C-alpha distance (Angstrom), angle and dihedral (degrees) to the residues before:
residue distance angle dihedral
M1 . . .
D2 3.76 . .
H3 3.74 109.5 .
K4 3.74 90.8 -164.5
N5 3.77 90.7 66.9
F6 3.78 96.3 57.0
E7 3.85 115.3 124.8
R8 3.77 106.6 -100.5
F9 3.77 129.4 -138.8
D10 3.79 110.6 -102.6
M11 3.75 99.3 -115.6
A12 3.91 93.6 172.1
K13 3.81 95.5 59.8
P14 3.78 106.8 125.1
P15 3.87 115.9 -107.5
V16 3.77 114.3 -94.4
R17 3.80 118.8 -131.8
T18 3.82 107.0 -124.5
K19 3.80 108.4 -87.0
W20 3.80 110.2 -112.5
Y21 3.78 94.2 -124.1
L22 3.79 91.5 53.2
R23 3.81 96.7 52.3
P24 3.81 93.9 78.1
L25 3.78 88.5 48.2
T26 3.79 93.6 55.2
I27 3.91 92.2 56.3
L28 3.85 92.1 41.7
L29 3.75 90.7 55.8
S30 3.76 92.3 46.0
L31 3.82 101.9 45.9
P32 3.81 101.8 67.5
D33 3.94 91.9 61.6
V34 3.79 92.3 39.5
W35 3.80 91.5 53.1
K36 3.92 91.5 39.3
H37 3.79 88.9 58.8
R38 3.74 96.4 35.7
A39 3.81 89.6 -128.3
K40 3.80 111.6 -155.1
I41 3.80 114.1 -151.5
T42 3.81 117.2 -164.9
K43 3.81 117.7 -168.0
V44 3.83 121.8 -154.7
R45 3.82 125.9 -171.2
T46 3.77 89.5 -7.8
E47 3.86 97.0 121.8
G48 3.83 107.8 135.3
L49 3.78 91.5 1.2
K50 3.72 110.5 156.0
P51 3.88 134.1 167.0
P52 2.92 137.2 -54.0
Y53 3.74 100.9 67.8
V54 3.77 141.3 118.8
L55 3.76 119.0 -104.3
L56 3.85 117.8 -160.4
C57 3.83 113.8 -165.7
N58 3.74 131.5 -174.8
H59 3.70 115.8 -126.0
N60 3.82 127.7 -131.6
A61 3.80 109.1 129.9
F62 3.75 141.1 -11.8
M63 3.75 87.8 -87.8
D64 3.83 85.7 78.3
F65 3.79 91.5 73.2
K66 3.81 92.4 50.8
V67 3.79 94.4 50.9
A68 3.76 90.9 47.8
T69 3.83 91.0 50.1
K70 3.85 88.7 52.6
A71 3.70 93.1 47.8
I72 3.78 97.1 53.7
Y73 3.77 102.8 31.8
P74 2.98 131.1 160.6
S75 3.79 90.6 21.7
R76 3.82 119.2 100.7
A77 3.82 117.5 -110.2
N78 3.72 140.4 176.6
Y79 3.80 117.4 -145.6
V80 3.80 126.9 -153.1
V81 3.81 105.9 -130.5
A82 3.78 133.4 179.0
I83 3.78 117.0 -110.6
D84 3.81 96.0 -110.0
G85 3.78 87.2 62.8
F86 3.93 86.3 66.3
I87 3.81 97.1 55.5
G88 3.84 109.6 131.5
R89 3.91 92.9 -11.6
E90 3.81 105.4 63.0
N91 3.89 94.2 132.4
L92 3.78 91.7 50.2
L93 3.69 96.0 47.6
R94 3.73 93.3 46.2
N95 3.84 90.0 50.6
V96 3.79 93.3 51.7
G97 3.79 88.6 52.6
C98 3.80 106.7 -95.8
I99 3.83 121.4 153.3
C100 3.72 117.7 -155.6
K101 3.91 122.7 -125.5
R102 3.70 134.2 178.4
K103 3.82 104.4 -139.6
F104 3.71 124.7 -105.8
T105 3.81 95.0 2.2
N106 3.84 128.0 129.3
D107 3.75 97.0 -109.5
I108 3.81 116.8 -177.3
V109 3.77 91.7 169.6
L110 3.75 90.0 63.5
V111 3.78 90.7 56.4
R112 3.74 89.7 56.3
Q113 3.76 91.9 47.9
L114 3.87 91.8 52.4
L115 3.77 89.4 47.8
Q116 3.83 86.4 57.8
V117 3.80 92.2 47.2
I118 3.81 88.2 57.0
K119 3.78 91.2 44.9
N120 3.79 89.2 53.4
G121 3.83 88.8 56.7
D122 3.78 94.3 -113.9
I123 3.87 138.8 124.2
A124 3.66 119.5 -92.0
V125 3.92 106.0 -147.4
I126 3.75 113.2 -159.7
Y127 3.79 131.1 177.4
P128 3.72 99.6 -159.2
E129 3.70 97.2 -174.3
A130 3.86 85.4 67.2
R131 3.79 96.0 -152.8
Y132 3.79 140.5 44.5
S133 3.70 112.8 -78.9
L134 3.81 109.5 -101.8
C135 3.85 95.9 -141.0
G136 3.74 105.9 8.6
T137 3.81 99.0 -87.6
T138 3.75 134.6 105.5
A139 3.78 116.2 -63.3
V140 3.87 122.1 -150.1
L141 3.91 113.1 -73.4
P142 3.76 122.0 -143.6
E143 3.82 115.9 -106.6
S144 3.86 88.4 -135.0
I145 3.77 95.2 67.7
G146 3.83 95.1 83.9
K147 3.82 91.9 48.8
L148 3.84 89.4 49.2
C149 3.83 92.1 50.1
R150 3.81 90.4 50.7
L151 3.77 91.2 49.0
L152 3.75 94.7 51.8
K153 3.90 92.8 53.4
V154 3.83 96.8 -154.3
P155 3.79 133.9 109.0
V156 3.86 114.4 -64.4
V157 3.82 112.4 -144.2
T158 3.87 126.8 -177.1
M159 3.80 126.1 -149.1
I160 3.79 112.4 -163.3
C161 3.79 113.9 -176.5
H162 3.75 125.3 -162.1
G163 3.82 128.1 -160.0
H164 3.89 98.6 27.9
H165 3.74 94.9 103.7
V166 3.80 97.7 45.0
N167 3.83 87.9 44.9
S168 3.91 95.0 50.4
P169 3.76 110.7 1.9
F170 3.87 120.5 -162.7
W171 3.76 90.5 -116.2
N172 3.81 95.0 54.5
L173 3.82 115.9 14.9
H174 3.76 98.5 -164.7
D175 3.76 110.9 131.2
R176 3.79 109.9 -112.0
G177 3.82 97.4 -168.4
I178 3.80 94.9 -118.4
K179 3.78 109.6 178.1
P180 2.97 141.9 -148.2
T181 3.79 100.1 22.8
E182 3.70 120.0 -171.0
A183 3.82 139.8 -147.0
E184 3.74 135.8 -178.6
M185 3.71 121.2 -149.6
T186 3.82 109.7 -163.1
C187 3.80 133.6 177.5
I188 3.79 101.5 -140.9
F189 3.79 99.0 172.7
T190 3.76 134.9 26.9
P191 3.80 117.6 -156.8
E192 3.79 88.4 -101.1
E193 3.86 92.7 50.8
L194 3.81 89.7 48.6
A195 3.78 91.8 53.8
E196 3.80 90.1 51.1
S197 3.85 94.9 48.1
S198 3.80 130.1 79.0
V199 3.70 120.9 -126.9
D200 3.80 90.0 -108.0
E201 3.80 90.2 52.8
I202 3.79 92.1 50.6
N203 3.84 91.6 48.7
R204 3.85 90.6 48.5
K205 3.72 90.8 53.3
I206 3.78 94.9 47.9
V207 3.75 90.7 48.9
E208 3.77 90.3 50.4
M209 3.85 90.1 52.2
F210 3.74 91.9 49.1
Q211 3.81 96.9 59.7
Y212 3.74 106.3 117.4
D213 3.83 139.5 141.7
D214 3.79 117.2 -164.8
F215 3.79 94.8 -164.4
A216 3.72 94.3 52.7
W217 3.89 87.4 46.7
Q218 3.82 89.8 52.4
K219 3.79 93.7 50.0
E220 3.82 93.6 45.1
R221 3.87 90.4 52.1
G222 3.78 92.7 42.5
I223 3.79 91.7 -133.2
A224 3.78 107.9 160.2
T225 3.84 126.9 -166.9
K226 3.73 122.7 -132.4
Y227 3.85 91.8 -156.1
T228 3.79 106.9 114.8
G229 3.84 93.7 -160.5
H230 3.78 94.6 60.6
A231 3.92 94.7 123.2
E232 3.76 93.0 52.4
G233 3.81 111.2 115.2
L234 3.87 94.0 13.9
H235 3.72 90.8 113.5
K236 3.81 88.4 69.3
V237 3.81 86.0 69.2
L238 3.85 99.3 30.2
Y239 3.80 94.5 48.9
Q240 3.87 97.6 152.7
C241 3.80 124.5 70.5
P242 3.82 111.3 -131.1
A243 3.77 91.4 -156.0
C244 3.82 102.1 54.5
R245 3.85 96.9 12.0
T246 3.83 90.6 -131.2
E247 3.85 113.9 149.4
F248 3.77 128.4 -143.9
R249 3.73 97.1 19.0
M250 3.75 101.8 91.7
N251 3.77 118.0 115.0
S252 3.79 140.9 177.3
K253 3.71 143.0 -146.2
G254 3.82 132.9 169.1
M255 3.80 105.9 -36.7
K256 3.85 94.2 -19.6
L257 3.85 132.6 98.8
F258 3.76 113.6 -169.5
C259 3.74 144.7 171.4
E260 3.80 116.5 -126.0
A261 3.71 92.2 -161.0
C262 3.83 102.4 58.5
G263 3.81 104.1 10.8
E264 3.77 98.4 -116.4
S265 3.74 117.9 145.9
W266 3.77 143.2 -171.8
T267 3.78 133.2 -157.8
V268 3.80 118.8 -139.5
S269 3.82 110.9 -146.1
P270 3.83 125.4 -142.6
L271 3.90 85.9 -100.6
S272 3.92 87.9 54.5
E273 3.74 93.7 -109.6
L274 3.80 119.9 146.6
S275 3.87 123.3 -131.7
R276 3.77 123.3 178.7
D277 3.71 116.9 -123.5
E278 3.78 101.7 -129.6
A279 3.86 95.3 -163.5
A280 3.78 90.7 58.5
G281 3.76 96.5 60.7
A282 3.71 104.5 83.5
A283 3.87 92.8 109.5
T284 3.85 91.5 52.4
A285 3.86 109.6 140.3
G286 3.87 100.9 173.8
D287 3.74 139.5 61.8
T288 3.82 105.4 -97.2
K289 3.83 95.7 -177.6
G290 3.73 106.8 141.0
L291 3.81 93.0 6.3
D292 3.74 99.3 92.3
F293 3.78 91.7 120.4
T294 3.79 119.8 -158.0
H295 3.80 97.6 166.5
I296 3.81 116.8 63.5
P297 3.82 96.6 -144.8
D298 3.79 90.6 53.5
W299 3.85 89.2 61.0
Y300 3.82 90.0 47.9
E301 3.81 91.6 50.9
W302 3.80 89.5 47.9
E303 3.89 87.5 57.8
R304 3.79 88.7 48.0
A305 3.79 90.4 55.1
N306 3.79 90.9 50.1
V307 3.78 90.3 52.7
R308 3.71 91.5 46.7
A309 3.82 89.2 54.6
E310 3.84 89.8 53.5
V311 3.86 91.2 49.9
E312 3.77 92.9 47.8
A313 3.82 89.4 49.3
G314 3.80 89.6 51.5
T315 3.78 91.1 -124.5
Y316 3.83 103.5 105.8
S317 3.89 112.9 126.9
S318 3.78 135.1 140.8
G319 3.76 90.3 -149.3
D320 3.81 120.9 -130.3
L321 3.77 108.8 -45.7
E322 3.72 127.3 -165.3
V323 3.83 108.3 -125.4
H324 3.72 144.3 170.8
V325 3.74 117.8 -141.6
D326 3.84 132.0 -148.6
S327 3.74 120.8 -168.0
L328 3.84 126.3 -145.6
P329 3.85 104.5 -165.6
N330 3.79 93.8 154.1
A331 3.79 139.0 7.3
K332 3.78 95.8 -94.6
K333 3.78 103.1 85.2
F334 3.81 145.9 -45.6
V335 3.75 113.9 -81.1
R336 3.85 120.6 -151.6
L337 3.76 109.2 -126.0
G338 3.75 97.3 -178.9
N339 3.80 144.3 -110.5
G340 3.73 127.6 -43.5
T341 3.74 147.3 124.7
M342 3.81 133.1 -76.0
R343 3.79 128.9 -161.9
H344 3.80 125.7 -174.3
D345 3.79 110.9 -166.7
M346 3.77 143.6 139.8
T347 3.76 91.7 -59.8
G348 3.80 98.5 47.6
F349 3.82 141.4 -101.5
H350 3.82 118.3 -21.0
V351 3.80 118.3 -174.5
S352 3.84 125.1 172.6
G353 3.77 137.5 156.1
T354 3.76 145.8 123.1
D355 3.75 132.2 -91.3
D356 3.81 126.9 -130.4
E357 3.80 91.5 -84.4
G358 3.82 93.3 52.1
N359 3.82 96.0 -102.6
P360 3.78 116.5 144.8
F361 3.71 123.6 -124.1
S362 3.81 131.3 -178.6
M363 3.83 144.1 165.7
E364 3.74 130.3 -164.3
I365 3.83 123.7 -167.5
A366 3.72 115.7 -177.1
A367 3.80 116.2 -135.0
K368 3.83 91.6 -133.7
T369 3.80 91.6 62.2
Q370 3.84 102.1 45.0
Y371 3.82 118.1 71.9
S372 3.89 93.8 -179.2
V373 3.72 144.6 -3.8
H374 3.72 138.0 -141.4
I375 3.84 119.4 -121.9
E376 3.80 134.0 180.0
Y377 3.79 131.9 -151.3
E378 3.88 116.2 -141.4
Y379 3.91 86.1 -19.0
L380 3.87 110.6 -138.5
G381 3.88 87.8 -6.5
K382 3.76 94.8 -81.3
F383 3.82 114.2 53.5
G384 3.82 101.4 63.8
D385 3.80 128.6 -131.5
C386 3.82 117.5 -29.9
V387 3.73 147.7 171.5
D388 3.65 117.8 -131.0
L389 3.82 115.6 -147.8
N390 3.77 121.6 -165.8
T391 3.73 141.3 -155.7
L392 3.75 123.3 173.8
E393 3.78 89.6 -96.1
D394 3.83 105.5 36.6
T395 3.78 145.8 20.3
W396 3.82 120.7 -146.1
Y397 3.76 120.0 -157.7
T398 3.64 103.6 -153.4
Y399 3.81 118.9 -162.6
P400 3.90 119.0 -164.3
H401 3.70 116.8 -151.1
G402 3.80 128.2 -136.4
R403 3.87 128.8 20.6
D404 3.86 105.1 -78.3
F405 3.82 97.2 96.2
A406 3.73 141.6 56.5
V407 3.84 121.0 -154.2
T408 3.74 86.7 -151.4
K409 3.78 91.2 63.2
M410 3.88 88.9 48.9
A411 3.86 87.6 53.8
L412 3.79 93.5 49.4
A413 3.80 91.3 44.0
T414 3.78 93.2 51.6
E415 3.76 90.2 56.0
E416 3.87 93.6 43.5
L417 3.81 91.9 48.1
Y418 3.83 91.3 52.5
F419 3.68 94.2 51.0
Y420 3.82 91.1 41.9
Y421 3.74 90.8 60.5
R422 3.79 89.8 45.8
R423 3.79 89.2 54.7
Q424 3.80 88.2 49.5
A425 3.82 87.2 58.5
V426 3.77 91.6 -116.2
K427 3.76 106.3 147.9
P428 3.79 107.2 -131.7
C429 3.80 126.3 -163.9
K430 3.80 112.8 -86.1
P431 3.77 109.1 -95.6
G432 3.79 118.0 -118.2
L433 3.77 130.0 -113.0
A434 3.73 111.9 -80.8
């Protein structure tokens, strides 16, 4: 089996304007959830706004697409979508206007396609975070987004949704019935304002608009969930115990988050607030002063700070992990490449192995060139956690074995490594559009 000879997805195929007969279908599929969650859409500076324009949306759940569809209907739009979204339905997705993208790659073809979308007089819908938020807060945005907006020379509009993460978080997709959800659709640049702004100014404004915190939003609104399993899966994100500092031994069940190494536990309230269970702390080995987290993103950012310290000390490494690797060269199906090893360290990702016929395969992605990475938890409900690594021609879903890892830590380390090298004045390659 030669993985280099797989049929490849045609990334250069021109974008399709949404077929007229599918436009009603897109809104019909979106409205039930929009109504169910009583989504409130507020529009700012959009008087007289008509396509073509760029719509930049934050990304917390599939509900994001449905709210965006409601907000812009009946206008035509083309959506940038990751390749795994096309599996088994490429023709349908192309015909409703989707454009395929391999995540976190420097994709010049995508720029040409977005120029064509604007030339067609349609809306270019982009999710610049390029992945679901891991804990309901802003993910890293690509530096290239400001340059793209300036190149397209049309209004730039943001759509920031609130409530979608706490309703159906990436680490446990169960619908919690959060309502009402909210979204703000704001025109942040007219073509004239774009022309007068530098790329840095455009990027700063976009970053400013993308500041959000779904858990803070939930608490401020007082919207409680009745779902009693709302802590389950949270240990995928909060993988390090703040009491004993042990990594990869956190677990969760029902409303409880707990450390299997020291016995500490926390309860997650219906408002998603954390409270430490005092009686469970007999096995505590560390100094927890100042680490009694009540806000989930605060714990997550504490983990990031710990990863940053490892990176700055030059000691970060996942070690050599046994993995199995699936390839997604096209939209037909995953192809098992084989077994091998993966190492994520100060230099980047290193994956190598052999397929069932004994042929070698390998992929190297330098840390200096990759500003973020996409991960999955319990992918498709049966494959486990994985890191997906992309080139312009292929996507590898790499599944580590055992317990001594967290794909969340690898995601944090990818970002921290990139910015570490930036701070070291090493000029990396420009990141691609996400």
